[in-house]
N, C-alpha and C positions, 0 to 999 in steps of 0.2 A: 476885219474884226480882230480884236486883241485876244490873247490867250485866256484872260480871266473871263471874258464874256463867253467864250467857247466852252469853258469848263462849267459855267453856270447853265448855259442853254442846253447842252447835251443831256444832262440828267433830267432836266425839265421835259425835253422832247420825249425821252424814254418813258417818263411817268405818264405823259399824255397818251402815248401809243398804248401803254399797258392798260390805261383806263378804257380806251375805246375797244379793246379786244374782249371786254366782258359784256358786250352788247347781247341782248336777248332776242334780237330780231335779225333776219337776214334771208338769204336765199340758199337753198341746198339743192344738190343733184343726187341725193341719196336714194331716189326711187327710179325705177324703170317703168315707162308708160307704154301700153300696147292699146291701139285703137282697133276696134272690130265693128263693122267692116272698115277697111282702109283702102281707098278713100270711101267716105260715106256717100250714100246715094240720095240725091234730091228727088222728092216725089211731090205731087200736088198736095197742097195744104188741106188739112181737115176742115170740112164745113163747120162754121160757127166759131173757129179759133180766130179771133180778131184783135186788132189794136185800134186805139182812138187817137186821132189828131185833133187836139183841142182847138176849137174855133175862137172867134172873138165876137164883138158886138155886131159886126157886119157879115160874119161867116159862121155857119153852124158847125158843130163838131162833125168830123167825118169818122165813120166806123168802117174800117177796111179789113177784109179777110186776108190773112197771110197766104200768099200764093204758093209758098214752098215750105216743106218741112223735111227733116232727116232724122234718122234714129241711129244711134251708135252707142257702144260701150267703151268706157275708159277703164282698163285694168291696170292696177298699180302693183309693183313688187318692191318691197323695202329692201335695200341693199346694205345699209350701214350697221345693221344689228341693233338699232334703237327703235322701239315701237313709237307710234305717234297717233294722236287723235286728229281727225279731220274736223276743223272748226268752221270752215266756210268754203263755199264754192262760188266762183264768178264765171260768167259766160259772156263772151264778146263775139259778135258776128260782123265780118267785114266782107264786102264784095271783092272778088278776086278774078284773076285770069291766069291760068297755068300755075296756080298756087301762089301768085304774087298779088299782094293787096293793091287794089285800085281805089285810091282815095276819091270819094264823091266830090263833084265840083259844086261850087256855090254853097247853098245852105242845105243841100240834099243830105239825108242821113239814112243809115240802115235802121230797120225796126226788127226786133226779135223778142221772142218769149221762149221759155223752156220749162220742161218738166224733167225732174230727175228722180232716180230711185237708187239708193246706195245699198250694197250688201251689208255694210256696217259703217259706223263712223270711226272705226279703229283699224289702223294698218299695223299689224303686229310686226315685231322685229323679225326680219328675214321672211315675212309672210306676204299675203296677198289680200287685196280688196278690190272692189269694182263699183263703178257708178254708171248706170245706164241713163242716156239722155234722149229726149225727143225735143228737137229745136224747130220752132216755126219762125220764118223770117220773110222779109220783103226788102229788096235791094233797090237803090235808086236807078240802076241800069236795067231793072226788071229781069235780070238773068237769075239763074239758079246756082251758079258756081260761087262758092263762098269759102272763106277761111275762118274757122271757129277756134278761138283761144279759150281753153278751159284752165282756170287758175284755182289751185287748191291751197288753202291756208291750213297750217298744222301747229300743234303744240306737241313736242316730243316728250319722252319719259324723263328727259333732263330739264324740263320746263323751258325749253327754247322754242320760240315762235318763229316760223319761217314759211315761205311759200314756194311752190313749184308750179310751172305751167307746161301745158302741152298743146299742140295744134292739130286740128282735124281738117283735112281738105274735104270739100263737098263738091261732087260732080253731078 
């Protein structure tokens, strides 16, 4: 590359990098998560808490009771000195062994549902908040050991949107 091209491209690259640094989304690690109990304990599912496998013209719908459930609380402590609002929560349940995800074979999938109750939708600067969960699930291997990923989406007091996740082992 000649010297003229280099002189033109370097400022252009710097300008592009500067533009991308103003992004309003990303991932932060500005909170500490504590799970109680840790690990969470699997118990027999609540009668009547079910999920449906939709049938087709030759197979009726199947209504199946969740065989397992667990209850735990995720406590958060904000460490960066910037308050934030919790805008969304997502839960994902995966079968596991020894805390390692075991991907189902073929077309088998995990089924789950959850109920949550938050102390607040606000995590104050250097403050605390908590969310309690009851998660019902059914795993392809029919076991009770699972790894649950809880993802929190936030908008902080600087109008930046980001997300953080934590994992809960269930025995």
